N, C-alpha and C positions, 0 to 999 in steps of 0.2 A: 086286320091282316089275318088271312086264313092260314091254316096249317100248310097248305100247298105253297103259299107265297113266302113262307119263312125260309131263310137260307139253311141248308143242311149243315149240321155240325158233324165233325169227324173226330175220331179219337186222336188225330195228329195235332189238333189245336191245343195250345196250353190252357190249363184251367184258368179261370178269371182271377184277377187280383193277386198275381204272383209277380214279385219284383224281378227285374232282369238279373240281379245278382244271385237270387235263389235259383232261377232257371239255369244260370251259368254253372252254379255249384252242382246242380243235379246232373248236368251234362258232363261235368268234369270227372265225376266219379268213375264211369266206365273207362274214361281215358287214363285215369290213375291206375286202374287194374290191368290195362292192356300191355304195357311194357314187360311186367313181370311174367305174364302169360307167354309172351313171345320169347322171353329168356328161357322158360321151361321147355317150350316147343323146340327151340334151338338145341338145347341139351339132348332132347330125345332123338332128334334127327342127326346128331353128331356134329353140328356146326355151332360154334367153333369147336376146336379140338381140346377144350379144357378138361372134358371128362372122356377123352378118346379111349383111354385104357379101361374105363369102367365096364365091368361085366354086368350087363342089365339082367336082372331076374325076369322071368316071363311076365309077371304082373306089374313091374315097375313102369314100363313105358305107358301102358294104358292108364295107370294111376296118375302119372304126371300130366298126361294129356287131358284126362278127366278133371284134374284139379284146375287146370287152366280154363277149361270150358265152363266149369261150374262157377269159378270165381268171376268170370266175365258175365255170365248170366245173372248172378246175384247183384253185381254192380249195375247192370242194366235195369234191374228192378227199381233203382232209385228214380228213374224217369217217371215211374208211376206216381211219385209224390208231387209232380208238377204237371201231370197230364190228367185228363178227365177219367181215364180208365183206372186211376188210382183212387177215385172217389165213387165211381159207379161202374159196376162191371159191364162190359160191352154186351149188347143184346145177343150176340152170337154165342155167348157162353151158355151151354145147356143148363136148364133148370133154374139157374140163379141170375141169368143175364138181365140187365136193366135195373137190378137192385142196388141201392147205395151200400157201400162198404162201411161197416162200423169203424169209427175212428180208432178205437183200441185195437181192432184187428189189423190195422196198418201200423200204428205208432209203436206198439209193443215189439213186434218183430224187427221193425226198422231201428228202434233204439237198441235192442239186443245186438243187431248186426253192427251198429256203429260202435258199441262197446267192444265186441269181439274183434272187429277190424282194427281198432286202435290198439287193443291189448296184444293181438298177434303180431302186428307190425312193430310195436315197441319191444316185445319179447324177441322177435327175430333180429332186430337191430342190436339189442343188448347182447344176445347170444353170439352174434357175429364177432363182437369185440371181446367178450369175456368168457366165451365157451362154457356156458353152464352145462350144456348137453353137447358133447363133442360128436358131431356127425361126420366121421372120417370117411373119405372116399378111398379108393384102392391105393392111392399114392400116399395116404396118411395125411392128406390135407383136408381141412374143414370145407373151405371154399377158396376160390382164387383170392389171394391176399395181396398180390402185387401185379403190376403190369397191366396189359390190356384186359385181361380177364376180370380183374378186380374193378377196373373202371366201368366195364360193361355191366357188371353185376350191380354196382351202385347206381348207374344211370337208369337201369331197368327197374330196380327195386325202390329207389328214392320216392317216386310218385305215390307208391302204395301207402306211404306214411300219411298222406292227406285223405285217404279214403274214409276212415272213421270220422275224423272231425267234419269233413264236408257232409257226410251222411247225417251226422248229428244236427248240423245247422239246417239242412233241408227238412229233416224230420220235425224239428222244432217249428219251423215255418208252416209245415203241413198241419201240425197239431193246432197251432194258433189260428190258422185260416179256417179249419174245420170246426173249431169249438167256439169261435167268436163270431 
């Protein structure tokens, strides 16, 4: 079979030898980060009115929006652990395109990300209940603690607890696949 007869491969195809469960876990990570980002965006635009009386400083809204965007972009990087572009840079990348990525250059940051995502989610959850660092709003409340505001907060932030463990599982599978 000549080079012209071979089917073209795209970066949208999953890397070979990846179990369905690992692919599912990698795709679940961005979905775990999405609700908390939507919660923060809702706060910035003033819906719902849980922080309606909060006086936003000029830098706070861009910070909260940036936090949501950066978190989702970092979560989307998990897909690289199950896609070809996570093993070999696409040809369109200037100067380094087409070169294989060193396993350590992927596994170390992903492992650090899994640790930080787990630690920050655990800290945030514990701080919500035990108030290690009180972050009072203008009404003297830490966050909504009852009613629909508290339920919405928990529904939006509960999935983020899975981000770190899911990333750790996908990172481990990536490491095993690339080193064996």
